[in-house]
C-alpha positions as CSV (number, residue, x, y, z in Angstrom):
1,M,132.6,89.8,78.8
2,D,131.4,88.5,75.6
3,K,130.0,91.3,73.0
4,R,126.2,90.6,73.7
5,S,127.0,91.6,77.3
6,T,129.1,94.2,76.5
7,H,126.7,95.5,74.3
8,I,123.7,95.1,77.1
9,Q,126.1,97.0,79.7
10,E,126.2,100.0,77.6
11,W,122.6,100.1,76.7
12,I,121.7,99.6,80.2
13,D,124.1,102.8,81.0
14,I,122.8,104.9,78.2
15,H,118.8,103.9,78.0
16,S,117.9,103.1,81.6
17,D,116.9,106.6,82.6
18,T,114.7,107.0,79.7
19,L,113.0,103.7,79.4
20,L,112.6,104.1,83.6
21,S,111.0,107.4,83.1
22,N,108.4,106.1,80.5
23,A,107.7,102.9,82.5
24,L,107.2,105.5,85.7
25,F,104.8,107.3,83.6
26,L,102.5,104.3,82.1
27,V,102.3,102.2,85.6
28,S,102.9,105.0,88.4
29,D,104.6,102.7,90.7
30,Q,108.2,102.9,91.3
31,Q,109.2,99.2,91.9
32,D,106.7,98.3,89.2
33,A,108.6,100.7,86.9
34,E,111.9,99.3,88.0
35,D,110.9,95.8,87.5
36,I,109.8,96.0,84.1
37,V,112.5,98.2,83.0
38,Q,114.8,95.4,84.4
39,N,112.3,92.9,82.5
40,V,113.1,94.9,79.0
41,F,116.9,94.5,79.4
42,I,116.2,90.8,80.3
43,A,114.1,90.4,76.5
44,A,116.7,92.2,75.0
45,F,119.7,89.8,76.3
46,E,117.6,86.9,75.5
47,S,117.0,88.0,72.1
48,Y,120.1,90.0,71.2
49,Y,121.0,87.8,68.5
50,S,117.6,88.6,66.9
51,F,117.9,92.2,66.9
52,Q,118.6,93.2,63.2
53,G,119.5,97.0,63.5
54,K,116.6,98.0,61.1
55,S,115.6,100.6,64.1
56,S,117.9,102.7,66.6
57,V,118.6,100.5,69.8
58,K,116.5,103.0,72.0
59,T,113.6,102.3,69.5
60,W,113.7,98.4,69.8
61,L,113.7,99.1,73.5
62,M,110.9,101.1,73.8
63,A,109.1,98.5,71.6
64,I,110.2,95.8,74.4
65,L,109.0,98.3,77.2
66,K,105.6,98.8,75.6
67,N,105.4,94.7,75.0
68,K,106.3,94.4,78.9
69,V,103.9,97.2,79.8
70,A,101.1,95.3,78.3
71,E,102.3,92.5,79.8
72,F,102.4,94.1,83.4
73,Y,98.6,95.5,82.8
74,R,97.4,92.0,81.5
75,K,98.2,90.1,84.6
76,K,97.1,93.1,87.0
77,Y,93.5,93.4,85.5
78,R,92.9,89.7,85.5
79,Q,94.0,89.7,89.3
80,T,91.8,92.6,90.5
81,G,88.8,92.1,92.3
82,N,85.2,93.5,91.4
83,I,84.6,97.4,91.8
84,S,81.6,99.0,93.6
85,L,80.0,101.8,92.3
86,D,78.0,102.8,95.5
87,Q,79.7,106.4,95.7
88,Y,78.3,107.5,92.6
89,F,74.9,105.6,91.8
90,D,71.8,104.7,94.2
91,L,70.1,101.3,94.1
92,E,68.1,102.5,91.1
93,G,70.8,103.7,89.1
94,S,70.7,107.3,89.6
95,W,73.1,109.8,90.5
96,K,73.9,109.9,94.0
97,N,75.5,113.9,93.6
98,N,74.2,115.2,90.2
99,D,77.0,117.8,91.0
100,V,79.1,115.9,88.8
101,L,77.1,116.8,86.5
102,Q,77.8,121.0,86.3
103,E,79.4,122.6,84.0
104,W,83.1,124.0,84.9
105,D,84.1,127.5,84.3
106,E,87.5,127.4,82.4
107,K,89.5,129.9,84.0
108,D,92.7,128.4,82.0
109,E,92.0,127.3,78.6
110,N,95.7,125.6,78.5
111,L,95.6,123.4,81.5
112,L,97.8,121.0,80.1
113,D,100.4,123.6,80.3
114,N,100.1,123.8,84.4
115,S,102.3,121.4,86.0
116,N,100.3,122.0,89.1
117,F,97.0,120.7,87.5
118,N,99.1,117.9,85.7
119,K,100.2,116.9,89.4
120,I,96.4,117.0,90.6
121,M,95.6,115.2,87.2
122,A,98.0,112.4,87.8
123,E,97.0,112.2,91.2
124,C,93.2,111.6,90.7
125,I,93.7,109.2,87.6
126,D,96.2,106.9,90.3
127,K,93.0,106.8,92.5
128,L,90.9,105.2,90.0
129,P,90.3,101.7,90.7
130,L,92.7,99.4,89.4
131,K,90.1,97.6,86.8
132,W,89.5,101.0,85.8
133,L,93.2,102.5,85.5
134,I,94.5,100.1,83.5
135,P,92.1,100.5,80.4
136,V,92.5,104.4,81.1
137,K,96.3,104.1,80.9
138,L,96.2,101.8,77.7
139,Y,93.3,104.1,75.7
140,Y,94.5,107.5,77.0
141,L,97.8,107.8,77.8
142,Q,99.3,105.0,75.4
143,E,97.0,106.3,72.8
144,K,95.9,101.9,72.3
145,K,92.7,101.1,69.9
146,A,89.9,100.0,71.8
147,D,90.1,96.5,70.5
148,K,93.9,96.2,71.2
149,V,92.5,97.6,74.8
150,C,90.2,95.0,75.1
151,Q,92.1,92.3,73.6
152,E,94.5,93.0,76.4
153,T,92.7,93.5,79.0
154,G,90.1,90.7,78.2
155,I,87.2,93.1,78.4
156,T,84.3,93.5,75.9
157,T,84.1,97.0,73.9
158,T,81.2,97.7,75.5
159,N,82.9,97.1,79.2
160,L,85.1,99.0,78.3
161,W,83.4,102.3,76.8
162,K,81.7,101.9,80.6
163,I,84.7,101.6,82.0
164,L,86.1,104.7,80.4
165,Q,82.8,107.1,81.0
166,R,82.7,106.2,84.5
167,S,86.4,107.0,85.0
168,R,85.9,110.2,83.4
169,M,83.0,110.6,86.0
170,Q,85.5,110.0,88.4
171,L,88.3,112.0,87.5
172,R,85.5,115.4,86.7
173,E,84.7,114.9,90.3
174,C,88.3,114.6,91.5
175,L,89.2,117.3,89.4
176,E,86.5,119.4,90.9
177,I,87.1,118.8,94.2
178,N,91.0,119.1,93.8
179,W,91.1,121.8,91.1
180,F,88.3,123.7,90.2
181,N,87.1,124.8,93.7
182,I,90.3,125.7,95.3
183,S,91.9,127.4,92.3
């Protein structure tokens, strides 16, 4: 085994779990996350000799992971179909259910510290239509700037803001049904 193969195997042994955990958080599908991590190591193998050691191996692999996730979302976003808003709006464009506009009675100010709430929130996020899920994850979970999200998904800024607004409304409705009405 040559030096490159030996190092890549060591990196796989050391960093696979961390990369997989991050990929799974970002794409929410085990098989997709595993494929992305595999592609990270393929890319690392192919560009091994260009790695200059200016950062740690883990940092370099995480940068490759972020690029592979962005690539994954770009490809997925372009393959998705149309989104129906019929469940939210009537023919005139008014809300079908004005209850989504009600104020929440916050019983717990630290909801993000609550593992049960985080589980329900993740489930609600995963229920978003794919054309909404991708920009939401890029913008909120990967904390990418709006122009970068637009560039990666091929949508306009206006479209992004509409998607984020509609996603927040759907997330709010899902949380009201699955958390605030039962807790």
